[in-house]
N, C-alpha and C positions, 0 to 999 in steps of 0.2 A: 435525465434522472426522471422517473415515474412522476407525473404531476400531482398526483396525492400525497407524496410526501411531504412533509411541511418540514423545511429547516429554520430553526428559531436561533438565534445569536443571544442566548443567553436565557437564563430561566426567569430573572424579572420581566421578560418581553413576552411568556408563552400568552398570556391573556388578551395584549395589546394586539400579538401576532396573529393569533388566532380567533381574536374576537370572542372569544370563551375561554373557559380554563378547559384542561384535560381531562378527556371522561375517563374515568376509573383508570388511572395508567399502570400498565406494567411496565417497569423501568429496569433495562440494562444497562451498567453503568461499567466503563472503561474505556482505555486511551483507541483500542481498535485499530493500532495501526497495522495497515494490511489486511483487514478483515478475514481473515485467516479461517481454518475450520473450528479453532476453539471458539472465535468471535461468533462465528457463526451459529454455534449451541446457544451462546447468550441470547443471543437475538431470536431464535427461533422457539427458545422457553417462554420467553418475556411474549411472545407472539399467541403461545396458546394460551396463558395464562390471562393476558389481555381479553383476547378474542371468547373464552369461556364465562368471561364475566361480562361481556357486552363491552367491553372499554378498548382502548388505545394502547398499541405497544410502542414505546419510546425509547430511544438510545439518549443517554447524557454521556459524553463523551468531550474533551477538552483539546484547548487551545491556545497558547503552545504544548508540547508534550511537558509537562510537569519539570524534566528534568533538564528541560531549556531556562527554568528558572531558577531551581532551585541548586543546580550542579551543571552549570552550561559545559563546562569541560568535561565532562563524561557524558553528556547526550547521546545519544543514540541514533544515527542516521534512519531519516524516515524512509520505509519502505514505500509510503505513495503520500501525494500532496493531501491537504485537507479533502480539496475538492472533488479528488480521488477515493477518498475513503467514505464521503457525502454520496457518491453513486451506488459506493459497491454495498452500504447500507441499505440504500432505497433498494436494490436488488434483491438484499436478502429479506425485503418483505418489511421492513419496520414502518410503521405510520409517523412516525413524526422523531426528528434528532434535535437535541438541545445540544448545542455547542458553545461549554461554558467558555470565557474568557478567562483562561489561569495566570490569576495577579498575584499580587504580592498580599494581599489583604484576602483573597481566597484560600491560598496556600497557608494564612495563621490560623485560619478556621479551625476551630478544635474539633475534635469527632462528633461528639454528643451533639454540638450545634450543628455540625454538617447534616444529621439525621434529622434533627428537629427542624429547623429552619429550610434546608434545602431540599429534603425529599419529602418529609411530611408538610412542610409549611409551604415552600414554592410551588413543589410541581405535586403536591396531593398523591403521594407515591401510595398505590395500594397494594401493590408488589414490587420486589425489588428483587432482581437475578444479577449474583457475580460469580466470579470466578474464585476457585480455591486460595488463591493466593492473594484475594483483591485486600489493598491497603487505603488508608483514607485519613483525611484530619494532619492538625499541624504535628509535624515531627513523625508522622504514620503512624501514631497513635491507636487508630483504628484498624480494627482489621474485622474479616468476613463473620469470626463467631460473634465479636460485640454487637456487629449488626444485625445477626441473628436476634441477640438477646433483647437489645434495644427495640428491634421491629414487634417483637411478642408484646413487650410491654406498650407500646405504642399503635397496636393490633394494626399492623402491617405486615403483610407476609413477606419472609425473604428467603430465596432459594438460593443456594449455594452450588453450582457447578463443577464439579469434582474436574480433574486433569482431563483432556481430550488426548487419547493416544492414538497414533499414526505409524503403525509399522515399528512398536515399541518407542516411539519417541513421543514426548509430551509436545504436543503442538504449542508454540510460543514465537512470539516475535523476535525474540533473542536467536532463536533456534534458527529460524529462516535466515534472518541478517549472517547467522555463520555460514549457512550452506552458500546465500549468495556471492561471500567474500571469498569463500575458496572457489567460486568457478563451478559448485554443484547444484546447478539451474532445476534438475530433475528433482532433487531433495527439496529445494524450494516449493517447487508446485506439488508437491505430495501433502506437504503440511498448509500451502496456499487454498489447496482445491481448485486450482487453475494454473496456470503459468505465470511465472516470474515476469514482469514486465518492465517497460521502460517508457513513457511517454516524450515526447518533444518535438518543439518543431524544427521541420527543414531548413540549415541553413549554407551558406556557401562555406565550402572547405578549398582545399587545394586544388581541387577537380583535376587532381594526378588522376585517379581511375578512369574518369571517363576518355581522357588523353590515350591511355594504355587500353580502352577498349572495356574496362567493366568499371561502369559509373556506379558511384555508391550514394545514398542520402546522408547528408552528414546532421547528426540530431544535436540540438542543446536541447540536453535533458531537464524534465520540469522536476525531478525528484531528486533526492539527495546520494541515493545507492545505486552506485552501478557493481556487476559482476568484476569479480579479478580480470585482467589484461588477457585476452586470447579471440577464439573465434569459435562462434554459438551457430547454431541453425535455429531460426526465429520463422514466426508470422508475423508479415506488417501488414497493420491495419490502418489505412486512412481515415482521421476521425472527423473531417469536413462533413458539415452538414447533408445529406443527402448520396456521401460517397457510400460503395461499397466494396470498394478495393481491399481484397486478401490475398495476400502473394508470400510465397517462403521468399525467404532472404537469410543471405548470409552474412553475418552481422562481426565485426571487428571492434574491437574494444582494446585500444592501447595506443601508442605514440611513434609509429611509422620507423621504427630503428631502422631496418634497412636501407631508406633513401636519407635518413641521417649520417649513416657509416659509409654511404658513396658520396658524400658531401653537397647532399641537393637541399640540404638546411639543417638546423639543429632539432632535437628530437624535442617534439613539442608535448603540450599537454595531455593529458589523455583525453580522446575522442571517441565518438560513438558512430561507426560508419555502417550503413546497410548497404549491399546489393542485391537488391529487388530483382528476382530471377523472373525471365520473362513478360520484363514490364520495360517500357520506352515511353518516356515522358517526363515532365515538368513538374516535380513537387516542392518548389522552393513556396516557402513559406506554407507550405500543409504543416498539419501534424499529425503525426504518425503514433502508432503505439506499439512497439516491438513486444510481441509475446516471446520467452525464450523455450525453447522445447528441449536442446543437446548442448553439451558443451562439445567439441571438436577436436581442440587443438591448444597449445599456449602460445603466446605471441613469442615469435624469436627473428633475431635477425638473420638475413638469408644472404648470400655471399654475391647475389646479384640481382637487380629488379627482374630479369629473366627467371631466374629462380622462384623468386617471389610470385609473378604470376602464374608461372606451372603448378604453384602448391594454391594459389588461390581459386586454379580451375579445377583442382581437387577437392577444394572445400566445397565449391558449388555443387561437385557432383554427390560429395557426402550429403550437402544439405537436399538434396532431392530424396537422397534415400532414407534420410532421419523421417520426413515429411511427406513422403510416399501416402 
């Protein structure tokens, strides 16, 4: 993460963490899960407004996701971890990120007090940037129109960003989740502005692939959302400090039904296994990021292990073609 980006855990710690108040901040507000092209538009506008006034661009985001507190049974799986969200916001060019703990007390704050106490009081916002569908305050009583009206009264600029459209689709975290769960990683990448990714540490698996001559790295995913079971072409990037490893990978997400059918074990929980092309080395304990480029086929049960291995070799050839 770029060193110049300030990460502040809670609005009331701004001055103590920075050693000063924010300078004429322009603040983009939202959950920013995935930091997709719509989110990037908010950050870009906040940056332009702040820098034109000699101030700082700031993101106000929340942890956990409000739905985790208000309706945990309906809370969506997150596209990225908080750590990755902060990295992506830093890459988008923001000067500071305020991560506000989303607590019961904070959720009960009326909309007018959120504006007066949080935005104008604690953060001294000079400009606020929100999406067209932004809601806030207890019972989601506040919206972008109310924010603009109150902003004018408090001499605080409010900019409402209209829907960001990509290929006729509104760019949203919800639509990206839908694409991922359908295995349509190309569509997710179109809205994210980069490949959908899974990051995790390489752990020991059954080591069946190594025995059969096609070793795989088994990932323990850090985030919550996985594509539907199937086989994908992806780039594998090692994240250890100083590593430049970036290789093609054929990635299987599923439960190894062929080996279960042959009596070699019960159907396992869903696993993420990546065969790194043209690589021979030990990755145990390393952190890998898999950047999904294309879907190749559904997971299915093969009549024998030999037929499965023949199909995996075809998967490897298709991976080379897709990532050529």
